[in-house]
MARSEKOL-172549 format. One record per residue (C-alpha): residue in three letters; x, y, z. Coordinates in steps of 0.05 Angstrom, whole numbers, padded with zeros to 5 digits, always signed. Last residue first. Layout:
N
ALAXYZ/...
***
This chain:
629
THR-01029+00436-00452/GLY-01002+00502-00476/THR-00945+00539-00444/PRO-00890+00522-00495/LEU-00817+00519-00469/GLU-00772+00575-00494/ARG-00769+00608-00427/VAL-00745+00542-00399/ALA-00689+00533-00449/ARG-00669+00608-00439/GLN-00664+00603-00365/ALA-00620+00539-00371/ALA-00575+00568-00425/ASP-00561+00630-00382/VAL-00541+00585-00323/ALA-00493+00540-00363/ALA-00461+00603-00390/HIS-00451+00628-00320/ALA-00413+00561-00306/TYR-00364+00576-00363/ALA-00344+00528-00418/SER-00378+00566-00472/TRP-00412+00546-00537/GLU-00476+00576-00506/ALA-00518+00512-00519/ASP-00453+00471-00494/SER-00461+00506-00429/ASN-00524+00463-00418/ALA-00594+00476-00447/VAL-00631+00455-00505/THR-00710+00452-00512/VAL-00761+00394-00523/ARG-00835+00409-00525/GLY-00835+00426-00601/VAL-00761+00420-00622/PRO-00729+00485-00596/ARG-00674+00513-00632/VAL-00605+00500-00602/ALA-00562+00485-00664/ALA-00588+00546-00698/ARG-00534+00591-00666/MET-00479+00541-00679/ALA-00499+00534-00752/ALA-00496+00608-00760/ALA-00426+00610-00728/THR-00405+00554-00776/ALA-00427+00595-00836/ALA-00391+00654-00810/ASP-00326+00616-00803/ASP-00295+00564-00759/VAL-00232+00526-00772/LEU-00177+00572-00746/SER-00230+00618-00718/ASN-00246+00573-00661/TYR-00318+00586-00635/GLY-00321+00553-00566/TRP-00323+00477-00554/SER-00346+00460-00485/TYR-00291+00440-00436/GLY-00293+00367-00410/HIS-00324+00310-00446/SER-00268+00257-00425/TRP-00267+00289-00362/ARG-00223+00244-00314/ASN-00222+00265-00243/VAL-00168+00224-00211/THR-00167+00219-00138/ILE-00102+00205-00102/ALA-00086+00189-00029/LEU-00031+00195+00023/ILE+00029+00219-00020/ASP+00088+00241+00028/ARG+00127+00179+00041/ARG+00129+00142-00028/ASP+00126+00206-00065/ASP+00187+00236-00029/PHE+00192+00313-00033/GLY+00256+00341-00003/GLY+00257+00406-00042/PRO+00301+00380-00094/GLY+00244+00324-00105/LEU+00195+00378-00118/MET+00189+00379-00193/ARG+00219+00307-00209/ALA+00181+00272-00156/LEU+00118+00310-00170/ASP+00119+00295-00245/ARG+00134+00222-00228/ARG+00083+00207-00176/ALA+00030+00241-00218/ALA+00049+00204-00276/ALA+00051+00135-00243/GLU-00020+00152-00214/TYR-00049+00168-00282/ALA-00018+00104-00307/GLU-00049+00065-00251/PHE-00116+00093-00265/PRO-00119+00064-00333/THR-00110+00102-00399/GLU-00156+00077-00459/LEU-00207+00130-00443/MET-00154+00182-00446/LEU-00128+00160-00511/ALA-00197+00163-00545/ARG-00207+00229-00517/ALA-00143+00256-00546/ALA-00165+00226-00615/ARG-00230+00262-00612/LEU-00194+00326-00590/ALA-00150+00320-00648/SER-00205+00310-00698/ARG-00239+00372-00672/PRO-00177+00415-00673/ASP-00160+00393-00748/ASP-00083+00389-00754/ILE-00065+00321-00725/GLY+00006+00305-00717/PRO+00011+00304-00642/VAL-00044+00268-00595/VAL-00053+00315-00538/PRO-00078+00296-00467/VAL-00095+00353-00422/HIS-00067+00342-00351/VAL-00079+00391-00295/LEU-00052+00377-00224/HIS-00081+00405-00157/LEU-00049+00388-00094/VAL-00091+00375-00031/MET-00050+00393+00035/PRO-00034+00362+00099/GLU-00007+00415+00151/ASP+00066+00421+00163/PRO+00069+00482+00114/ARG+00019+00522+00155/ARG-00043+00555+00122/PRO-00086+00494+00102/SER-00155+00507+00080/ALA-00205+00527+00130/TYR-00276+00505+00135/GLY-00321+00532+00185/GLY-00368+00567+00138/MET-00307+00600+00100/ALA-00232+00599+00095/VAL-00201+00595+00021/PRO-00129+00587+00004/TYR-00127+00558-00069/ASP-00097+00491-00065/LEU-00023+00483-00080/LYS-00005+00477-00153/VAL+00016+00433-00211/ARG-00002+00455-00284/SER+00018+00423-00351/HIS+00017+00356-00321/HIS+00052+00303-00366/SER+00111+00349-00370/SER+00127+00394-00428/VAL+00132+00464-00396/GLY+00098+00440-00332/TYR+00081+00506-00302/ILE+00087+00505-00225/GLU+00050+00539-00169/HIS+00062+00556-00096/VAL+00135+00564-00104/GLY+00197+00580-00061/LEU+00234+00513-00065/ARG+00235+00502+00011/VAL+00163+00528+00014/TRP+00142+00477-00039/PRO+00179+00420-00004/HIS+00147+00438+00064/TRP+00080+00423+00036/ASP+00053+00367+00086/ARG+00029+00297+00082/VAL+00001+00302+00012/LEU-00067+00290-00018/VAL-00063+00289-00091/LYS-00123+00316-00135/THR-00117+00299-00209/TYR-00159+00341-00255/VAL-00160+00310-00325/LEU-00180+00341-00391/PRO-00222+00321-00452/ALA-00242+00377-00494/LYS-00315+00379-00520/VAL-00335+00371-00592/ASN-00387+00419-00605/LEU-00399+00408-00679/ARG-00444+00352-00666/LEU-00497+00402-00649/ALA-00490+00430-00718/ALA-00502+00361-00749/ALA-00564+00347-00709/GLN-00591+00414-00731/GLU-00574+00401-00805/PRO-00608+00333-00801/PRO-00674+00362-00772/LEU-00685+00332-00701/GLY-00744+00286-00702/ALA-00720+00241-00644/VAL-00678+00270-00593/VAL-00622+00218-00567/HIS-00566+00223-00622/SER-00561+00298-00628/THR-00571+00313-00556/MET-00506+00272-00542/GLY-00468+00315-00583/ALA-00496+00377-00546/PHE-00474+00346-00481/CYS-00532+00343-00426/ALA-00582+00395-00406/MET-00634+00373-00456/VAL-00697+00400-00427/ALA-00760+00363-00432/HIS-00837+00382-00428/ARG-00904+00353-00413/ALA-00872+00289-00386/ARG-00871+00214-00395/VAL-00824+00162-00369/ARG-00797+00095-00400/HIS-00746+00053-00367/THR-00689+00013-00402/ARG-00658-00041-00357/GLY-00585-00050-00330/ASP-00611-00055-00259/ALA-00579+00000-00221/ARG-00544+00032-00284/SER-00615+00052-00305/VAL-00622+00064-00379/TYR-00670+00120-00401/GLY-00727+00127-00447/LEU-00767+00189-00453/ASP-00835+00206-00479/VAL-00856+00277-00490/HIS-00922+00301-00489/GLY-00974+00335-00537/GLY-00991+00272-00577/SER-00920+00260-00595/GLU-00852+00284-00572/ALA-00791+00235-00571/VAL-00732+00233-00526/ARG-00690+00168-00526/VAL-00625+00142-00495/ALA-00625+00179-00427/THR-00571+00151-00382/SER-00591+00144-00309/GLY-00541+00131-00254/LEU-00568+00188-00214/ARG-00641+00203-00210/ILE-00652+00273-00180/HIS-00730+00274-00164/ILE-00773+00337-00151/ARG-00844+00326-00128/ASN-00817+00278-00075/GLY-00863+00223-00051/PRO-00815+00168-00064/ARG-00742+00192-00053/ASP-00699+00208-00109/LEU-00649+00260-00080/ALA-00666+00240-00007/ALA-00620+00181-00009/TYR-00561+00221-00026/ASP-00564+00258+00039/THR-00513+00313+00022/ARG-00464+00333+00081/ALA-00462+00409+00098/LEU-00389+00434+00104/VAL-00388+00482+00051/VAL-00465+00492+00048/ASP-00457+00533+00114/GLU-00422+00589+00081/MET-00470+00604+00020/SER-00528+00605+00072/ARG-00589+00566+00091/GLY-00571+00499+00120/PRO-00584+00424+00110/ILE-00572+00386+00042/ALA-00625+00333+00019/ASP-00680+00354+00060/PRO-00684+00421+00026/LEU-00695+00393-00045/LEU-00698+00445-00099/SER-00663+00501-00058/ARG-00614+00450-00030/VAL-00602+00420-00102/LEU-00586+00491-00128/LEU-00543+00504-00068/ARG-00506+00439-00078/ALA-00494+00456-00153/ILE-00464+00525-00132/SER-00421+00494-00082/ALA-00394+00441-00135/ASN-00374+00506-00165/GLY-00304+00498-00131/ASP-00302+00451-00073/PRO-00267+00503-00028/PHE-00314+00556-00060/HIS-00279+00606-00107/TYR-00291+00672-00135/ILE-00217+00686-00128/TYR-00191+00698-00198/PRO-00177+00772-00195/GLU-00219+00816-00243/ALA-00178+00856-00298/MET-00173+00797-00345/GLU-00247+00790-00352/ALA-00253+00869-00367/ALA-00201+00868-00415/ALA-00233+00810-00451/SER-00298+00845-00450/GLU-00272+00912-00473/SER-00237+00885-00532/ALA-00198+00942-00560/PRO-00187+00943-00636/LEU-00114+00921-00649/ARG-00050+00958-00659/ILE+00009+00910-00650/GLY+00071+00927-00616/ARG+00054+00894-00551/PHE+00029+00832-00582/GLY+00084+00779-00567/PRO+00064+00754-00501/TYR+00004+00717-00472/ALA-00044+00763-00436/PHE-00113+00737-00456/LEU-00136+00779-00515/ALA-00069+00766-00556/CYS-00077+00692-00543/ASP-00145+00689-00573/LEU-00116+00730-00630/ALA-00064+00681-00643/PRO-00116+00630-00656/ILE-00107+00565-00616/GLN-00092+00498-00650/SER-00015+00501-00654/PRO-00014+00532-00585/PRO-00038+00464-00553/ALA-00111+00457-00533/ALA-00151+00453-00468/PHE-00160+00533-00474/PHE-00144+00553-00403/ASP-00102+00497-00376/LEU-00069+00475-00443/THR-00049+00542-00469/ARG+00021+00543-00431/GLY+00038+00469-00450/GLY+00080+00479-00509/PHE+00094+00553-00497/TYR+00168+00542-00475/ALA+00173+00498-00539/ILE+00173+00559-00582/ALA+00238+00579-00553/ASP+00269+00510-00567/GLU+00236+00513-00636/ALA+00272+00581-00652/LEU+00226+00642-00654/GLY+00222+00681-00721/TRP+00174+00730-00689/ASP+00123+00732-00748/THR+00133+00663-00773/ARG+00151+00618-00715/LEU+00113+00655-00659/PHE+00054+00671-00702/GLN+00052+00595-00721/ALA+00049+00577-00654/TYR-00004+00625-00638/SER-00045+00595-00696/THR-00062+00644-00752/ARG-00130+00654-00781/GLU-00159+00699-00727/LEU-00088+00734-00722/TYR-00095+00753-00798/ALA-00166+00777-00788/TRP-00149+00824-00729/ARG-00091+00852-00770/ALA-00137+00867-00826/GLU-00189+00900-00781/ASP-00135+00943-00752/THR-00122+00969-00821/SER-00068+00970-00875/PHE-00030+00906-00857/GLY+00042+00909-00868/ASP+00042+00943-00798/LEU+00040+00873-00768/THR+00076+00907-00711/VAL+00132+00856-00686/ARG+00188+00890-00658/ARG+00151+00918-00597/SER+00197+00888-00543/GLU+00189+00861-00475/TYR+00159+00794-00475/LEU+00180+00768-00545/GLN+00247+00804-00534/LEU+00263+00761-00474/LEU+00239+00698-00507/GLN+00284+00714-00570/GLU+00346+00728-00524/LYS+00336+00662-00486/ALA+00324+00620-00554/ARG+00391+00647-00577/PRO+00429+00629-00516/SER+00398+00559-00524/VAL+00351+00529-00472/PRO+00359+00505-00398/PHE+00319+00569-00375/ASP+00357+00604-00319/ALA+00368+00668-00361/ILE+00293+00670-00370/PHE+00282+00689-00296/ALA+00340+00735-00294/ALA+00314+00771-00357/LEU+00245+00778-00329/ALA+00270+00810-00266/ARG+00247+00764-00211/GLY+00175+00752-00187/ASN+00148+00752-00115/ARG+00081+00753-00148/ARG+00055+00804-00094/ASP+00052+00868-00139/PRO+00014+00832-00196/PRO-00039+00810-00149/ILE-00046+00735-00146/ASP-00110+00701-00165/ASP-00094+00702-00237/ALA-00146+00680-00289/VAL-00097+00680-00349/TRP-00022+00692-00328/ASP+00019+00752-00328/THR+00094+00745-00322/PRO+00140+00751-00260/ASP+00161+00680-00257/GLY+00205+00673-00193/THR+00226+00603-00201/VAL+00258+00559-00248/LEU+00251+00482-00237/ARG+00303+00443-00275/ASP+00302+00369-00298/VAL+00357+00365-00352/GLY+00358+00348-00423/PHE+00306+00396-00445/ARG+00252+00351-00472/ASP+00261+00283-00432/ARG+00299+00321-00381/ASP+00238+00362-00356/PHE+00231+00437-00354/PHE+00191+00462-00295/SER+00168+00538-00295/GLY+00157+00572-00231/ARG+00105+00617-00195/SER+00124+00648-00129/LEU+00125+00635-00053/GLY+00155+00685-00002/LEU+00112+00660+00052/GLY+00074+00725+00049/PRO+00060+00717-00025/TYR+00029+00646-00007/LEU-00021+00670+00046/SER-00034+00747+00013/GLN-00091+00727-00033/ASP-00128+00697+00023/PHE-00198+00677-00007/TYR-00255+00686+00044/ARG-00256+00763+00047/ARG-00254+00777-00026/PHE-00297+00717-00031/LEU-00350+00763+00002/GLU-00360+00802-00060/THR-00393+00742-00095/GLU-00452+00746-00051/VAL-00487+00675-00062/ARG-00552+00677-00023/LEU-00586+00622-00071/GLU-00637+00675-00092/ARG-00581+00725-00103/LEU-00543+00675-00146/LEU-00602+00665-00190/GLY-00612+00741-00200/ASN-00538+00752-00215/VAL-00542+00697-00268/VAL-00606+00724-00299/THR-00578+00798-00296/SER-00519+00769-00334/PHE-00449+00753-00308/ASN-00388+00762-00349/ALA-00352+00827-00328/LYS-00373+00837-00256/PRO-00373+00760-00246/SER-00299+00748-00268/GLN-00302+00671-00277/LEU-00337+00636-00220/SER-00290+00582-00198/GLU-00270+00512-00201/SER-00310+00471-00251/GLY-00279+00404-00244/GLY-00251+00362-00181/TYR-00254+00417-00130/GLY-00222+00394-00065/ILE-00243+00389+00007/LEU-00201+00367+00068/LEU-00232+00341+00130/ARG-00195+00332+00188/GLU-00205+00278+00243/GLY-00149+00231+00218/VAL-00135+00261+00151/GLU-00202+00252+00111/PHE-00204+00272+00037/GLU-00266+00301-00004/ASN-00275+00313-00075/ARG-00332+00356-00101/ARG-00352+00359-00175/ALA-00374+00418-00219/HIS-00365+00381-00279/GLY-00433+00353-00281/GLY-00461+00373-00208/PHE-00495+00312-00188/ASP-00460+00246-00167/ASP-00462+00176-00190/CYS-00460+00198-00266/ALA-00509+00183-00321/ASP-00556+00242-00298/LEU-00630+00245-00297/VAL-00675+00307-00270/LEU-00748+00289-00258/ILE-00792+00352-00242/ARG-00864+00353-00217/SER-00884+00427-00212/GLY-00915+00446-00148/ALA-00877+00508-00138/GLY-00904+00535-00206/PHE-00892+00536-00281/ARG-00844+00598-00286/GLN-00807+00589-00217/ARG-00808+00511-00217/TYR-00778+00513-00287/PHE-00724+00561-00270/TRP-00702+00520-00209/ALA-00704+00457-00251/ALA-00667+00488-00307/ALA-00615+00514-00256/LEU-00605+00437-00236/GLY-00593+00415-00308/SER-00549+00477-00324/ILE-00507+00464-00262/GLY-00502+00390-00278/ALA-00556+00344-00267/GLY-00567+00328-00341/VAL-00630+00304-00380/ILE-00688+00348-00350/VAL-00757+00316-00347/CYS-00813+00366-00340/ASP-00885+00359-00316/HIS-00879+00289-00294/GLU-00911+00218-00310/THR-00882+00154-00285/GLU-00873+00082-00304/VAL-00894+00089-00378/PRO-00897+00015-00403/LEU-00847-00005-00452/GLY-00877-00027-00519/ALA-00841+00026-00560/ILE-00777+00049-00523/SER-00733+00042-00582/ARG-00666+00074-00580/SER-00629+00006-00577/GLY-00553+00001-00564/HIS-00494-00017-00608/GLY-00499+00034-00656/PHE-00438+00076-00639/VAL-00476+00132-00608/LEU-00526+00087-00571/ALA-00470+00041-00543/HIS-00429+00104-00524/ALA-00483+00131-00483/ALA-00496+00066-00446/GLU-00427+00058-00429/PHE-00416+00128-00409/ALA-00429+00132-00332/GLY-00405+00058-00318/THR-00328+00076-00309/HIS-00325+00145-00288/GLN-00336+00212-00322/GLY-00306+00249-00261/ARG-00277+00197-00215/LEU-00218+00144-00229/GLY-00193+00125-00158/GLN-00223+00157-00102/LEU-00293+00161-00072/SER-00303+00216-00017/PRO-00347+00258-00057/PRO-00393+00198-00079/TYR-00415+00173-00012/PRO-00418+00100-00024/ALA-00475+00070+00021/PRO-00448+00053+00090/ILE-00409-00014+00107/SER-00440-00036+00173/THR-00489-00089+00149/SER-00443-00133+00107/THR-00391-00124+00163/ALA-00333-00075+00170/LYS-00282-00078+00222/GLY-00232-00123+00186/LEU-00244-00086+00120/LEU-00228-00022+00159/ASP-00164-00047+00184/CYS-00145-00071+00111/PRO-00159-00001+00086/ALA-00111+00032+00136/LEU-00144+00062+00198/GLY-00125+00131+00225/ALA-00065+00177+00248/ALA-00050+00187+00173/VAL-00108+00168+00125/THR-00184+00150+00131/LEU-00208+00129+00066/ALA-00283+00139+00055/LEU-00321+00072+00044/GLY-00346+00081-00027/ASP-00348+00008-00043/LEU-00281-00010-00007/PHE-00261-00058-00063/ASP-00263-00006-00115/ARG-00203+00020-00079/ARG-00171+00044-00141/THR-00101+00029-00113/ILE-00049+00081-00085/ARG+00020+00051-00096/ASP+00083+00038-00058/ARG+00057+00046+00010/MET+00002-00002+00002/
***
């Protein structure tokens, strides 16, 4: 057990108690068939996210191995609305439906996973008597002042979320006060040596550290320590500091804008800046966390709008929205990320499921999963249930779903249906979609990504090395960081280096040699689903040992637990000007048209990966439902 963290499936959801607690073998010795509690999803480890059992029925349908027919099946229950997807959009749709059609509305929410929240997933770890909470997916509310609509702000008010309070709860001074900075790690497989270069002074997208608290060194000194050629160092320094590239050969700002829309960031660095390949290699993983794609598949314009270097000398029309988004600190974060938004929605819909009344007390509130689908509820959240057929006929909607509990297909009937699942899945499930609309929905190829949470005994190695966050230039994990320092509702993240800590590791699979971004994402997803937990564990151990070993980190001694949140369908596709055009944009807008009593929600419907987009899509989908009987 010391050498490797197992999947722990044999524990059947029994929460692992680590350090000064019981080892799994001790737990098994004390447990009996009647004493083992029902699985509590937030505490499960191994492969989580879109876990085994959550996607098989959907894949069988998509690849032609599953039946779509529900003819002949009895209608088991009737509802006012069935919502497919229990992520933020699906739960918000239930909230808006009840608001529009009445508090007594009978609503059934289905989800294929064993937990609600969609990508807003909560991870829990126990160390002795202490509970540590992590975010397994959707992590923060992105720039509320810049991005949130009146609809989103109105819902948050009803849920009693005050975003300004995070300025108090999120401690932006903790890591800077310990003298910690960001660093870049160069691995020996690509650069010939393992080297962590600390003191990064540059701008990052979605930054939680104020510019004057980064503990950054002079840029020239920072780059001087890179294990790249002298020529590459000089080029990188110019890229960040000079205005040499102006694109003044284009006669107008609009022409420059159009050029950058059709040129990838990697090609821009290569062609317009003339960077050597070892200089370009520094950005190999820099776009992965934010865009979930390498710089060869990201338009240079998108990088220009979000603080990537190389654009200081180029005159471009101002983008007020991007500037406003960048100006807000990335601090609007619950300890479990946006899982708390999902939990607040569930509390509003089913008060017996999650006790409490405030945004603070939801942090430590424990969900009663048995209350989500209890007989007698007017609202049911039914997990482990994959929708395979949605068909409107005779003034109602019939819906078939496959239950993981019994392996059978069940049929229910409703007045309305809202598809708050993946756009691609909607194209296969909803009957009667015009072929062009189904094709447009399938344009939304979601980006795969992995959020691995590693519980460690302490974080002294980070302090010794002087870092709180590491950019893995070409490592398996492009981002490795200490947890966000948030204290609210009786919960406090670790503040002392001798305390246990949950590390956040980001991996985005990339299959080289594929030019088309959509095809590249599909290939990366296939690779992800073929990768076992043991490989993710080995990669986490390897990267942490290489990055933190000089600070005294020992993976065998220091790692206590690992949870891998595998999102094979992660970020929603956003308009990509390298491959999308006006015709694509028109198709994307038309993709979410209502089909009679069936409407389309989910952040996919907004072609955006943000939580606020999921809420906007939910409100619009409910608003589009017909009121007639």
